[in-house]
N, C-alpha and C positions, 0 to 999 in steps of 0.2 A: 497690567503690572506696572509698566513705566508711567502710565498716567497717574496711578496711585502714588508712585515714587515722587512724581512732580508735586503732588499735593502735600506729601509728607515733608518734602524739602521746603516748601513754602511755610509750613507751620513751624519747622525746626531750623529755619534759616540762620538764626543767630548762633545757636549752639554748634551748628555745622561749621560756620565760619570761624568760631573760636577754636574748635578742635583742629581745623585746617591750619590756622595760623600757628598753633603750637607744633603741629607736625612739620611745618615749614621751618620753624626755628631749629628743630632737631636736625632736619635735613641740611640746613645751612651750616650748623656747627659740626655735625658728625659726618654727614653724607659727603661733604666736600673733601673729607680726608681720604677719599678713594684715590686721589691723585698720587698719594704716597704708597698705596697698596697694590697698584697695578704692576704687571710684569712687563718690562721693557723689551724683552727678547721678542724676535719676530713671530715665532709660532707657526711658521709655514711648513715645517717638516711633518712627516707622517709617523707617529709613534707606532712601534711594532713592525714597521716595514723592514725589508732587508738592509736598506741603507742605514736606517736607525740602529739595526742590530750590529752592523759593521762598526759603527762608531762605538757602541757599547763594548763589543769584543776587543777592539783595539785598546780602549782605555783599561779594560780589565787585565789583559795579558801583556800589553806592551807599554802601558802608561799613556796618558793624554799627550798628544803631539800636535794638536790643532793650533794653527797660528791665529791669534785673536786680533792683534794690532800689527800693522806694518807701518814703520816709521821710515819715510822716504827722505833721504838726505841728498840735496843737490849742491855741488861744489860752487864756490863763487865763480863769476865769469872769468874765463881765461885760465882756470885750473881744473884739475881732475881729482878723483878720489885717491890717486897715487901720491898726492902732495901730503907730506907728514902733518901739516897743519890741519888738513881736512880729517885725516885719521884721528888726530888728537881731539878735534872738536866732536866727532861722532862717538868715539869711545868714552870721552868725558861726559857727554850728554847721557850715556847709558850707564855709566858707572854709579854704583851705590843705589840702584833702584831697590826699594824695600822688598825683601824676600817674602813677606807675608802677602804681598800683592802681585809679585811677578814670579812666575814659576821658571822661566827660562828666556834667554835672549840669544839669537843666532845672528851673526854678521859675517861679512866677507873675511874679516880678520880673524874671527874665531873658527871658521870652517875651512877657509881657503877655497870655497866653491865659487867659480866664475858666474854662477847663476845669480849671485847677489850684486853683480856689477852690470850697469847698462852698456849697450854696445859702444857708445861713444865715451865711456868711462867718466862721464860727468856726474853720475848719480849712483847711489847704492842704497840698500835698505836694510833695516833690522827687522827680523821676524820675532815678535814678542808673544810669549805665552803667559797669560794671566793666571794667577792662582784663583781658587774658588771652587766650590762644589757644584755650582750650577751657573747657568747663563746670567741670572740676575746678579749673583755675587761678582762675577767677572765684569759686568757692566758697571757695578758700583765701584770696583777697583779702578776701572778706566776713568771714571769721572774724577776720582781722586788724583790720578796721575797725569791727566791730559795736559794741564798747564806746564808741568815739568817736562813732559815729552816733547812739547812744541818748541822748547828752547835749545839752541846750540850756539857755540861761540864761533868766532872767526868768519862771520859772514855766510856760514852754511845755512841754507834754507831747509826748513822741515815741513813736511806735510804728513798727516796721519790718515791711514786707511785701514783696510781689513774689515772682518766681519763685525766686530764689536764697535769699531769707530763708525762704520757705515750705519749700523743700527742706531747708534746714539745720534748721529747727524739727522737721520730720518725722523726719530722721535722729537728732537729739538725743533726741527722745521715744522712738523705737524702741529706741535703745540703753538708755535707762533702764527701759523696759518689759520688755526681755529680762532685765535683771538682777533686776527685781522678780518676774517670772514664775518665774525659777529659784529665788529665795528662797522663794516661795510653794509651789512644787511639790515641791522636793526633800525637805523634811521629811515632807510628806504621803505621798510615794512610799515613803519608807523605812518609815514606819509601816504602810502597806498591804502592802508586800512582806513585812514581818515577820508580819503577820496571815495573809497568803496561804500563806507557806511554813512558818509556825510555827517559824521558826528564824532566828537572827541571821546565821549564816554564809551560808546559802543566799540570804537576802534581799539580802545585800550584793553578790552576784556579778553580777546584771543591771546594777547601777549601775556596777560596774567596767567592763563592756562599754560602757556609755554614755559613760564618760569616755574610753575608747579611741576610740570612734566620733567624738566631738566633736573631740578633739585631732587625730586622724588626718585628719578632713575639713578642719580648719583648715589643715593642712599641704598637702593636695591643692589647696585654694583658693588658697593662697599660690603654689603652683607655677603654677596657671592664670593668675594675675595677671602672670606673667612673659611671657605670650604673648598675652593678650587682656584687655579691660576686664571686670571683674566687679563687679556692683552690690553696694553695702553691704547690701542686703536679702537677699543670699544667706546672710548669717550667720543670719538668722531660720530659714530652712529647715534649715540645718545643725544648729542648736540643738535645735529640737523634733523633727525627724526622727531625729536621732542618739539622743536620749534615749528617744523613744517606741519606735523599732524595737529598740533595745538591750534595752529591758525586755521587749518581745514575744519576741525571740529568746532572751534569757536565761531567760525563763519557760518556753519550750518545752523548751530543752535541759536546764536544771537539773531540772525536774520529771520529765522522762523518765529522766535519769540516776539520780535517787533511786528511781524505780520499778525500774530495771534492776539496782540493787544487790542485790536479792533473788534474782537469777538466778545461773546458773553462771558461773565464770570470774573471780570477784572484780572488782576495779576495772577491770582491762584489758578483761574481757568486757563489763562494763556500759558502758564508754566506747565500745567498738566497736559495740554494739547501739544506743547513743544516737546515734552519728554516722550509722549506717545508716538510722535512722528520723527522729528529730527533726532531725539534721544535714541529711539530705536535704530535709526540709521547709524549713529555713532557706535552703538553697541555691536551691531552686526559687522560694521567695517573694522572696528578695533579688534574683535576676535579673529576676523579673517586675516588681518595684517599680522597679528601676533602668531597665528598658526603658521603662516608662511615663513616668518623668521625663526620660529621654533624648529623648523626643518634643518636649520644650520647645525643644531647640536648633534645631528646624526653623523657629522664628519669628525674624524679624529684630530684634525689640525686645530691647535689651540686658537689660531687666528679666527677661523670660522666659528668655532664654538663660542668664543668670546663675543663675536658679533651677534650670534644667536641670543646669548644671555642678555647682552646689552639692549638689543632690539626689542625683545619680548618685554623686558622690564620697562623700557621707555614707553612702548605702546600701551601697556596695561595701566601704567601710572597716568599717562596722558588721557586715556579713556576714562579712568576713575575721576580725574580732575574735571573733565568736561561734563561728567554726569553727576557730580556732587558740588564742587566748589563753584563752577560757573552758574548752575541753576540757583544756588543759594545767593550768589551775588545778584542775579537777575531778580530774585524774589525781593531782595532788599531795595533794589533800584526801581522796579516796576516801570511805570511810564517815564521815569527819569533816565532810563537808558537812552532816550532820545535827547537828553539835555546837551547843551553846548553844540547844537546842530549847526551845520554850515549852510543848511537849506531851509528857507522859511516856509516853503510850500512843498507838499509831497510831489515826487516825480510823476509826470503823467504816465498813465498806464499804456503800454504799447504791446503789440503782439508780434514783434519782429522775429523773436526766437521761434514762435509757433509757425510763422510764415516760412521761415527757413526750413523747419522740420517738414512742413507739408510739401515744400518744393522738393526735398529729398525723397519723400515718400511717393511723389508722383513718378519718379524715375528710379525705383529701387534697384533694378537689375543693373542699369548703367552705372550707378554709384558704387554698388558692391563690386562689380567686375573691375571697374576702372581703378578704384582705390586699393583693392586687393592686389592688383597688378603692380601698382606703385610701391606698396609695402614689400612685396616679394622681390622687386628689383633692388630696393634698399637692403634687403636681407641677403642678397646674393653673395656679397664678399665673405659671408660666414663660411663658404665653401673653401676659402683660402686661409682659414684660421690656423695659426701656428702657435704652439705653447712655449713659454719660457718661464723664467723665474725672476723674482725681485732681486735686483743687484744695485750697485752704486749708480747705475745710469738713471735710476728714478730720481736722483738728486739734481738740482739745477747745475748747469754748466759752470765750472769754476769752483765748485765745492771741494774742500780738501779731499774727502774720501773718494770722490769721483776722479779727481786729478790723479791720485795715487793709482787707482784701478786702471785708468787709461794709460798711464805711463808704464806700468808693469806689463800691460798688454802689448804695447808697441815698442818699448825700448829695451826690454829684457828678453832673454832667450828661454827662461824657465816657463814651464806650464803651471799657471797659477791655480788651476782647478783640475788636477788629474783625476782619473778614475782610480779609486783605491780598492785593493783586494786584501781582506784580512783572512789569513789562513791559520787554522788551528788544528791540533792533532797531528802535527808533522813529526816525522821520525828523525829529521836532520835538516840542516840548512840547504843541502843540495836539492831537496824536494821543492823548496821555495824558488830556488834558482831555475829549476826545470820549468816550473809553472810560469815564471817570468818570461822564459824563452818562448813558451807556447803563446803567451799573450802578445809578444813582440811580432810574431808571425801573422797576426790578424791584419786584414786590410784596414788602412786608416790609422794604425798605431805607429807612432814615431819612435817610441822607446818604452821599455818596461824594465824596471829595476826593483830589486829588493832594497827597500829604504831602511828597514830595521827588522830585527828578529830577536827573540828571547825564548829560550826553552823550546817548546813545541809550537810556537806561534811566530808569524812573520807578516809583514805588510809589504805589498807590491804596489808601486805607483805606475800607472799606465798613461803615457802621454799620447796625444792625438793631434791630427790636423783639424782645423775648423773651429766653429763656435761651440762654446760649452753646452748650449741648449739646442743646437741644431738637431733635426731629425736623424741625420747620419750619426751624430755622436750618441744619441739615445739608442740607436740600433747597435752601436758598438758596445754599449753597456750590456745589451742582451747577448751579444757574441761572447763577451768576457764571462758572463754568468753561465754560458753553455759550455765553457771549457771544462774538461775533466780534471778532477782534483786527485792528488796522490791517494793511494789506498788508505782508508781510515781517517783521512783529513776532511775538513769542511772549509768552504769558502763563503764569505759574505762580501758583496760588492757594494761600495759606498762612494761618496764624493758628490759634488753638486749635480752632475748629470743624472746619477742614479737616484738622487733625492727627487728630482723632477719626474723621472720615470715612475717612481713609487707613488708620488703625489697624484699623477694622472691615473694610475691604476686604482688607488684608493678612492679618488673622486668618482671615477667611472663605476666602481662597484656600488657606491652609495647614491649616485645621482638618480637612478630609477626609484629608489626608496624616497628620496626627496620629492620627486615628481608625484609619486603615488600619495605621499602624505599630504602635500599641498593640494593636489587635485581632489582627493577624496574629501578632505576637510572643507575645502571651498565649496564643493558640490553640495555637501550636507548643509552647510550654513546658508547658502543661497536658496536651497530648497526649503529649508525651514523658514526663511524670511519671505519667500515669494510663492511657495506652493507649486513650483514648476520644475520639471526635470529638463526642460528645453533651455530655459534661460541660463542656468549654470553652465551648460555645455557651450552655448553661444558665447557667454562671457569669457570662459577660459580659452576658447578658440581665438577670439579677437584679441585677448590679452597676449596670447602666445604670438600672434601675428605682429602686433606692435612691438613686442620685445625682440623678436627676430630682426625686425627692421632697425631697431636701436642698436643691437649688437653688430649688425652688418656695417653701420656707419662707424661704430667704434673701431672695428677692424681697419677700415680705411684710414682713420685718423691716427690711432695709436700703434697699429702694427705697421701700416704702410707709409705713415708719415704725412698724410694730407693735412696741410695747415700747421705742421709742427713748428715752423718758424714763427708764425703769428701767435700761436698758443704758448710758445716758450717751453718746449720740452724736446727730448731726443727720442725718436722712434727706434725701438730695439729690434723690430722685425718679428716680435712675438708678444703675447699677452700672458701674464701670470694667471694660472688657472683658478686661484682662490678668488680673484676679483670678479670675474663673470658669475661665479656661483653666488657670491654675496649679493651682487646686483640683481641676479635673477630672483632670489628670495625676497629682497626688499621691494623690487618693482612689481612683482606679481601681486603682493599684498597692497601696495600703494595704489596701483592702477585700479584695483577692485574698489577702492574708496569711492571714486567718482561713479563707478558702475552701480554700487549699492545706493548712492544718493539719488541717482537718476531713476533707477527702477523703483525705488520706494515711492517717489512721486507718481510714476506711471501706474503702479499697482493701486495706489490710493484712489486715483481717478477712475481706473478700470473697475474697481469694486463698486464705485458709485454709479457708473454709467454703462458698463459692459461694452463700450465702444473702443476697440483697440486703437484705431488710427487717431481718434480724438484724444485718447489717453496718452499716447506717445507724444503728440503735439503739446498737450498740457504739461507733461513731464519735462519736455525740453524747455517750454516757456518758463516754468517755475525754477528750473535749475540751471539753465544756460548761462545766465549772468553769474550765478554763484560759483558754478564749476569753473568758469573762465577766471573769475576773481581769485578763487582758491588756487588754480593752476599758476596764475601770474605770481602770487605770493610765494608759493612753493618754489617756483623757478628762481625768484630772487634769492631765497635761502640757499638753494643748491648752486646757483650761479656764483655766489660768493665763495663757495668751496671750490668751484672750478678754477679760481685764481691761485690755488695752491701751487707751490713750487715742487711738490712731490707728485710724480707722474700718476701713480695709481689713485691718489686722492683726486687729482684733476680729472682723471678718467671717470671716476665715480660721479663727480659733480656734473660733468658734461653729459654722461649717460643718463643721469636722472633728469636733467633739464630736457633732453631730447625725448625721453620716454614719456614724461608728464605732458610735454607739449603735444606729442602725437596722440596721446590718450585723450586729452581734454578737447582736442579739435577733430582730427580725422576719425577717431574711433567713436567717442561718445556722442558727438554732434552730427556725424555723417553716417558711419557704418551701422551704428546701433539702430537709429530710426529706419534705415533702409532694410536691415535684416528683420526688424520687428514688423515692418509693414508687410513684407513677403510672407512671414509666418502667420500673421493674423492671430486668430484665437488660439492657434496651436502654441503660441508663446506660453500660455498658462496651463498647458496640458500636463497631467500626471496620471499614471495608472490608478485605478480605483483604490487599491490598498494604500498607496502612497498619498493619494488625495485625502483619504480618511485620516492617515497619520498626520498630515499637515493641519487638518481641521482640529485635531486634538492637541498636537504638540507644537504647532507653528509659532514662530516668534512674531506675533501680531497683536494688535490691540482692537478692542471693540471701537467702532466708529465714534469719534468724539464730535461734539457739537461743532459745526462748521464755523470758521472764523469770519466768513463773509459769503454772500451769495452773488451770483452773477451768471452771465452766459459764458459759453465756451470761448468766446472771442475776447473776454476781458479778464485775463489772468492777473493775479497779483505779481508785482515785480519784487516782492520781498524787501522793498525799500533798499535795494542794493543797485548800485550803478557801476559800470566798468567803462 
């Protein structure tokens, strides 16, 4: 099928390129409009949970009372907020705020509450509620008011924080970090591609596919925004996945095409054989990665769903570009793909990768046991994993929103994130007061007060000792939820801690379905590609092992703070649950990329010789340099994102770098040959009915004419050097 596709693309290369160019023009003009259509709100909450229901009930019965922006005012040196000039500066700065954008403002002077004043009386804050029917509208209002809110007379210093201000700061920083990452990575990628391919024309082709993937995925995301909310963070996954996968797929296809040019049939034959081999690999890999990312749409959090939508769109567009635009370009170029070469003579053929594989296969048990032990030791910190949530501490030190959060935490007596209980169906205010007294008697509670009531509804704020996301505080949420309610009344517990509790519950309920979806789909795809029930299980086991090692290291770094000073972030003692789930889906698919590429070459040789050990050595020889080159290039892309000032973006970048490095070295070049040597012919075993199913429906090609002949010891190096 793919061989015929290659011949068709050769015949229709010019129409394909013309249509592709027109599609890119549309993507550039309309697809880039996605930036104005994305939702800037975080999307980390769990719709339908008890905490989400508490927010909805409070707004319905009591009116919205959530603080969106906190304006922190610090008096000039040598004065306090008791100075009339300070009061005039603060009240003057807040006076006349437009009512269509601001729903309410509370200050020390409007409430008389000492909670609004710092312990040393040098600072105070205003709690601002923004107007707007949803988070996006309130974010837009904040953008309009920010410059005005940052100004105050009389030398009073202003810093803006709170939920909306923090989210805006994160979004702004992410946007600037993406631009910087691209500026850092693209020149390095181009240089490395030139060094790998030893030619300027060949080096440029993977970047062309990257551009197609990114613009195409922008268009797909823009289409999605017409029917559902898509988080602004989806742009992150679109950018680095599109560029990284495009380079991988471009490297696979271009290197194989250059090899096949030495075979019969000229450019047409070379392209047909390339599509039947490397094209097949890209197809299987792309579908596997897309299925892994599609599992994210099982989760209710908009953040994860958006990442699923963005990831699937990017992978499919990237795969489509690699299987249409790139082959059409190769058909036009033909042997000129080697033009502007930096090497006058072909690189000498060596078998160093095969020798390394044979060395591993001479001691398979020692290699398997030793390296598995190393990976398990790396994974051990996972036993100490603690969950938290995204807050202002993800921002760089000194950022306004973070300064406000830290000052409120250390300089003010108020509990900034209380556990809230919304009571409905009450027969009188005394029932709410009685419930508050019961909550105050719980261990760990510092105070519990009825903060507002109306009709048969009331809201109780429960203060506590300790960190908002600590396990003890989450246990306190469970204790509050277990309190009896007045007869006929109902209670819904919300607040930041309850949101985390509900997020963990929701993720825990859907995580097995994610594992089942990814595992089953990967098993089926790898079986259809290689005709074995053993290799898919082996691949998933080794992938799980390398991912466990990666996450163990991430716990050491981002939870426990190893290297935090060097990397420039603040360890919070916990990880946000959405990020490991996102990385799990991405990395499971991406690490299968190299597995599919390696096994495709091994299967190709095994079908021709029936010699398992020689086939593994041949597969390593043919793919070792390419996998290493692809991994280095992907690491450059992700390494640039690891320079982000936002902690969870930095964690994603570092985690991806570590996982790809482990997978391309320890797993694919050491563990895989050792395991395949031990299993021997059992690698390719399948029960009779499944074997017949593979022969009938497998994703395979009839053997194409060989590109060259030679002995087992003289493998092609794909004209790639690293």
